[in-house]
C-alpha positions in Angstrom: 73.2 206.8 156.1 76.7 205.8 154.9 78.7 203.3 156.9 75.2 201.4 158.2 74.3 198.1 157.5 70.6 197.8 156.1 71.5 194.3 154.8 69.1 193.1 157.8 65.8 194.1 159.4 62.8 195.1 157.1 63.5 196.2 153.9 60.4 198.0 153.2 61.7 200.6 155.7 64.4 201.6 153.8 64.7 204.1 151.0 65.6 203.8 147.4 69.0 204.6 148.2 69.8 202.6 151.4 68.5 199.5 149.5 71.0 199.9 146.4 73.5 200.5 149.3 72.9 196.9 151.0 72.3 195.8 147.8 75.5 196.3 146.3 77.3 195.4 150.2 75.4 191.9 149.8 76.7 191.4 146.5 80.6 192.1 147.6 80.4 190.0 150.5 79.1 187.3 148.2 82.2 187.6 145.5 84.4 187.9 148.4 83.4 184.6 149.7 83.2 183.0 146.4 86.9 183.8 145.9 87.9 182.7 149.7 85.6 179.0 148.8 87.8 179.2 145.2 90.9 179.6 146.8 90.3 177.0 149.7 89.0 174.6 147.2 91.7 175.1 144.8 94.3 174.3 147.6 92.6 171.2 148.4 92.6 170.2 144.9 96.4 170.9 144.9 97.1 169.1 148.1 96.4 165.6 145.5 94.5 163.8 148.0 90.8 164.5 147.1 89.8 164.4 143.4 86.9 166.8 142.2 83.9 164.3 142.7 85.5 163.8 146.1 85.2 167.4 147.2 81.5 167.9 146.0 80.8 165.2 148.3 82.7 166.3 151.4 81.8 169.7 150.6 78.2 170.0 149.1 79.1 172.1 146.7 77.8 170.7 143.0 81.0 169.2 141.1 81.2 171.7 138.5 80.4 174.8 140.6 83.8 173.6 142.9 85.9 173.5 139.8 84.7 176.6 138.2 85.3 178.2 141.8 88.4 176.7 142.0 89.5 177.4 138.4 91.3 180.9 138.3 93.7 180.0 141.4 94.9 176.4 139.6 98.0 176.6 138.1 98.2 175.9 134.1 98.9 172.2 134.0 98.0 170.1 130.9 97.5 166.9 133.3 94.9 168.7 135.5 91.9 166.7 136.3 88.9 167.9 134.4 85.7 167.9 136.7 
C-alpha cells in the first residue's frame, strides 16, 4: 500500500512491491542522512578548531569517510588539509 512504512516488522510478510518500496525508502533516508552528516562535518572542519584526525576521534567516523562525506561541501582551497 502506498504511503505505508514497510521498513520495520517482518519482511517475509511483504510482497515484492512492498519490499522494493521499503528498499527505495531506506536508501533515500540513508542518502539524506549521509548528506546531512557531510554538511555537519564540513562545518565543523571549516570552523578551524579540529583536524580530520581529531574529527575522526571525536565522532567515531573513520577519517577518510569523514573527509569523503564532507568534501562536496568544503570550499575549494589549495591550502585545505587532506585526510
